N, C-alpha and C positions, 0 to 999 in steps of 0.2 A: 755436498760433504757440510755445510754449517750445521747442521744436529748432531755429528759425532761431539763436539767441542760442550756441547749442552748436555749432552747423552753423558757422556765422563765427569761434566762436574756437577753432575746432581746423584752420582751414583761412585764416585769419590770425595769429594768434599766431608760427607758424614765419615769418611775414614781417616778422614785427616791430609787431605792432600788438593794440593795445592791444585789446580788445572789452568793451564795459560796454553792460547792458540795465538798461532801467527796467522799473516795476511799468506794471500796465494802469492809465491815466485819470493818472495823477500830474500835477499838475496842478503844484507846483515840482519843477522835476528834481533830485535832490539829485545836482548837483553843482558844483563851482567856479565862478567866472565866467571865462569865458576857456579852457574848459581843454582843446578838440577841435575837432580840425583838419576832423572831418567827423561830420555828424549827418543818421540816418534812420530815418527814416518808411512802414513799411510798411502799408496801411489802416489806419492807429490815427489817432487825435487827436490835435492836436500846439497847443503855443500856440507863436507864430511868436516872441512876447517872452522865452520863456526858452528856445527854440530858439538866439535868436541871443543871450543873454546865456553861453548856454555856449559859445560857438560863436568861436574864436582870429579877430583882424579875419584878411578872407580867407579865411576857414572856409568849404566849404560843406554847403548843407543839401541832401537828397535825398530829397523824397518822391511816393510811385507810392501813388495812393488810387482805391479805386471812389468812382466818382459816382454821385452819388444817384438816380438814373434806373435805375438796374440794378434789374430784374426788375419794372417798373413795368407790360408790358404780360402775364404773369402773374399782377399783383396784379387788374388791370382784368378779365382773362380768366373770372377766379374771382368777381368780384364782390365783391373787396374790398376796403373804403375803406384809402388806400394809410399803412404808421403812421408813414411820416416826410417831411417836404415837400420833394418832389423835384426842389428846387432848393437844397436847404442843401451840398451836398458839390459840386460844380462845379468847372472848370479855373480861367474865370474869375474864384471866390472864392476859389480860394485863392490867385492871381496877385495880387491884390485886396491879402488879407489880407497876402501876404510884403512886397509893398512898402506897403502902409503899417505894417510894422513896421521899413523899413529897408535889408531886404534889394534885391538886384540879382536877377533875376532874368532867368536864361542861357537858359535851355529849358520848355518850357512845351509840351507835346504832349498830344493826346488819342488814343485810343485806341477808336470805334465800336463796339467788342466787339459779338457775336452770339451765345447761345446757341440750338443748333439740339435740338427734338424728336421723336420720332418715333411716340414714345410714352406714352400717360399716364404710367405704371409708372416710365420714367426725367425727368417733369418731377416726381414727387413725388417719388423720391428724390431728388433737387436742392432743392426743399425742405425736404427732410429734412435736408442735412447744411447749406446754405449760412444766410448771415442773410438766411431767408425775407422777403418782404415780406407773407407769409399763418403770422403765429408763432400763431395759434390752429389749423391744419392741419398742420403740422409735425409735429407728433405720431402724426397719423394715428389718433386716437380712434375709433371708431365714432360719438360724439357729433359729432365734429371733423369726419368725412365726411357723416353725416347734414346736415349744416348748410348742405353747400355740393356736396349731392347733386345737383343741378340744372346747373350750370355742371361739375361733373365728368362727369357723361353727357355735356354737349354735345361736351367736351375729347375722350371718349372714340369717340364721335361723329366728328370730327373726323382724328385719327386714323384711326378705320375705317375711313373714306374716302380715305386713302393722304396725305393732307395731313400736312405738319410743322405744328407750331408754333414760332416764332420770338420774343425776348426777346431784350430788350438787357440788353446789359452790358457799359458802358462802363466804362475804363479809365482814368487822368490821370496825368504825370510830370511832376515842377515839377523842377528845378533851380536851388537858389537863393547867394546868394551874401554873406556880412557882408561889407560894407564896410570897410575900411580905416582906422577911425575911431570913435571912442569910442560917438557916438548920432550919429542923422540928423539934418541940418542945411544948411545951404549950404556950408558949410567942410567935407565929407563929399566924399570923392573917391571915387568907385565903381570906381576903377584897380586 
């Protein structure tokens, strides 16, 4: 994802936009208070209090996230235990966390995406290139393939019979605004 800030910088700098990036997993954002009008987080964890701290009053936070139900069907089909809680990253959870930090949520949208596979090779290729629900199979070592031999054979037969395999790939988008006051409370107006 290192290319994303470079692309944003190249496209937005001529428009007078100062693009700054943070390191992955920064707990404390390396910026002054109330420094930005817009903060973006795409598929990364975020601390709503830190985002609120660096936003100016009325500033906008926009985040697109991968819902934690992503890949659940592939995991089940392979007989593997899901390595994360399927309810840990959801639209409702993000809205609650942002509201708790004093944000006003203007947009909250879900996309119930699906991934369709027509052969075992495309499914395995996807497991190798994404945050895999079955990380021990992702390297496709002989040991990993042997461990998952029975479910892989069952999936192969499923595909050979002309069926496709459909997995969930949900995403969500939230646009939230920092209120026009320092901290949430009864005197804080969301306008």
